[in-house]
Every structure is written in C-alpha cells, then in structure tokens.
C-alpha positions in Angstrom: 0.0 -0.1 0.0 2.8 2.4 0.7 4.2 1.7 -2.7 0.9 2.7 -4.3 1.0 6.1 -2.4 4.4 6.7 -3.4 3.7 6.2 -7.0 0.6 8.4 -6.8 2.6 11.0 -5.0 5.3 11.0 -7.8 2.5 11.2 -10.5 0.8 14.2 -8.8 4.2 15.9 -8.4 4.9 15.3 -12.1 1.5 16.7 -13.1 2.0 19.8 -11.0 5.6 20.2 -12.3 4.2 20.4 -15.9 1.2 22.5 -14.9 3.4 25.2 -13.3 6.4 24.6 -15.5 8.7 23.7 -12.6 12.3 22.8 -13.7 11.5 23.4 -17.3 9.2 20.3 -17.2 7.0 21.5 -20.1 9.7 21.2 -22.6 10.6 17.6 -21.4 7.0 16.7 -21.5 6.6 18.2 -25.0 9.6 16.4 -26.3 8.3 13.1 -24.8 5.0 13.5 -26.6 6.7 14.3 -29.9 8.8 11.2 -29.6 5.8 9.0 -28.8 3.9 10.4 -31.7 6.8 9.6 -34.0 6.8 6.0 -32.7 3.0 5.7 -33.3 3.3 7.1 -36.7 5.9 4.5 -37.5 3.9 1.7 -36.1 0.9 2.8 -38.1 3.0 2.8 -41.3 4.2 -0.6 -40.7 0.7 -1.8 -40.0 -0.6 -0.4 -43.2 2.2 -1.9 -45.2 1.6 -5.3 -43.7 -2.2 -5.1 -44.3 -1.6 -4.2 -48.0 0.8 -7.1 -48.4 -1.8 -9.4 -46.9 -4.6 -8.1 -49.2 -2.2 -8.7 -52.2 -1.5 -12.3 -51.0 -5.3 -13.0 -50.7 -6.0 -11.6 -54.1 -3.2 -13.6 -55.6 -4.6 -16.8 -53.9 -8.1 -16.0 -55.2 -6.8 -15.5 -58.9 -4.7 -18.8 -58.7 -7.8 -20.8 -57.7 
C-alpha cells in the first residue's frame, strides 16, 4: 500500500511540475510527446504496409484458384 501512495505522489508531483512549468518540465513533456507520436506514426505505417501485403496475397490466392 505504501508503494501505491508513493507512485501516486510521484504522479501528482509530475503533473504539478508540468502544470506550473517547474524545472523546465513542459519542454521535457513536449519532447516526450513528440517522440511518442513519432513512434506511433511509424507503427501505423508498418501496420498499413503489412495489411496491403496481406490483401495482395489474398487476391493472388483467389486468382490462382
């Protein structure tokens, strides 16, 4: 239970730090969001490419039969 309170306290402190821009935390948070968005975009591109490949394989199988 003490660990849970510690985690909650850290989260609340992080939120307050970003809210009031303590220690330049807004810049850190913004760069983290941008990095995460870049990773999500890359995953989406990969998923789209895999979906297209699967569709092409299915169409090829249908044409072969």
